[in-house]
C-alpha positions as CSV (number, residue, x, y, z in Angstrom):
1,M,22.3,-4.6,0.7
2,L,25.6,-2.8,-1.0
3,K,28.5,-5.3,-1.7
4,K,31.9,-4.5,-1.2
5,Y,33.5,-3.3,-4.3
6,S,36.3,-0.9,-5.0
7,A,36.6,2.1,-7.2
8,E,39.2,0.0,-9.4
9,Q,36.4,-2.5,-10.4
10,F,34.0,-0.1,-11.7
11,N,36.9,1.9,-13.3
12,L,36.0,5.1,-11.5
13,S,37.9,7.8,-9.8
14,E,37.4,7.9,-5.8
15,A,34.9,10.9,-6.0
16,E,32.8,9.0,-8.5
17,Y,32.8,5.8,-6.6
18,D,31.9,7.9,-3.4
19,A,29.1,9.8,-5.5
20,Y,27.8,6.0,-6.3
21,L,27.9,4.8,-2.8
22,R,26.3,7.8,-1.7
23,S,23.3,7.4,-4.3
24,R,23.0,3.7,-3.6
25,L,22.7,4.2,0.3
26,A,20.1,6.9,-0.7
27,Q,18.2,4.7,-2.6
28,E,18.3,2.3,-0.4
29,A,17.2,4.5,2.3
30,D,14.2,5.4,0.2
31,D,13.2,1.8,-0.4
32,L,12.9,1.2,3.3
33,M,11.0,4.3,3.9
34,M,8.5,3.4,1.2
35,N,8.4,-0.2,2.6
36,K,7.8,1.3,5.9
37,M,4.8,3.8,4.5
38,N,3.3,0.8,2.5
39,K,2.8,-1.0,5.4
40,E,1.7,1.7,7.7
41,I,-0.8,2.5,4.7
42,A,-1.9,-1.2,4.8
43,E,-2.6,-1.4,8.3
44,S,-4.5,2.1,8.3
45,I,-7.0,0.6,5.4
46,E,-7.1,-2.7,7.4
47,K,-8.3,-0.6,10.7
48,G,-10.8,1.4,8.5
49,E,-12.4,-1.7,7.2
50,K,-12.8,-3.1,10.6
51,I,-14.3,-0.1,12.0
52,N,-16.6,-0.1,8.9
53,A,-17.4,-3.8,9.6
54,Q,-18.0,-3.2,13.4
55,K,-20.8,0.0,12.2
56,T,-22.4,-2.4,9.9
57,V,-22.9,-5.0,12.6
58,L,-24.5,-2.6,14.9
59,K,-26.6,-1.4,12.4
60,L,-27.8,-5.0,11.1
61,F,-28.3,-6.0,14.8
62,K,-30.2,-3.0,15.3
63,M,-32.6,-3.9,12.7
64,G,-33.2,-7.4,13.9
65,I,-31.0,-9.5,11.7
66,D,-29.8,-12.4,13.2
67,L,-26.3,-12.9,14.4
68,D,-25.1,-15.9,12.2
69,K,-26.4,-13.6,9.2
70,I,-24.5,-10.7,10.4
71,S,-21.7,-13.0,10.8
72,Q,-21.8,-14.4,7.1
73,A,-22.4,-10.6,5.8
74,T,-19.3,-9.4,7.9
75,D,-17.1,-12.2,7.8
76,L,-16.7,-11.4,11.8
77,T,-17.2,-14.3,14.3
78,R,-20.2,-14.8,16.3
79,P,-18.2,-13.9,19.6
80,E,-16.6,-10.8,18.1
81,I,-20.4,-9.9,17.0
82,E,-21.4,-10.6,20.4
83,A,-18.6,-8.7,21.9
84,L,-19.3,-5.5,19.8
85,I,-23.0,-5.5,20.9
86,K,-22.1,-5.9,24.8
87,E,-19.6,-3.1,24.0
88,E,-22.0,-0.8,22.4
89,K,-24.5,-1.2,25.5
90,N,-22.1,-0.9,28.0
91,P,-19.2,1.6,26.8
92,T,-16.4,2.0,28.9
């Protein structure tokens, strides 16, 4: 956040100080945008990992692997696995 300063404190002309403030505001806007983009990227990665885990669950289940072992392999709970299997059998 920009602190309240004056042109005199930096020994700048009004035009120089204005340019400085605009530059700082632009940098803060860029920082906010990067934070938003990083958050969106992290959410996309998390979503992709979840989809991959769901596909793995179904493949392992079709191979006859025990649900507890699938849970260990995917870090999903047994109820989550059962819900995925149920959804696969009865898509909405």
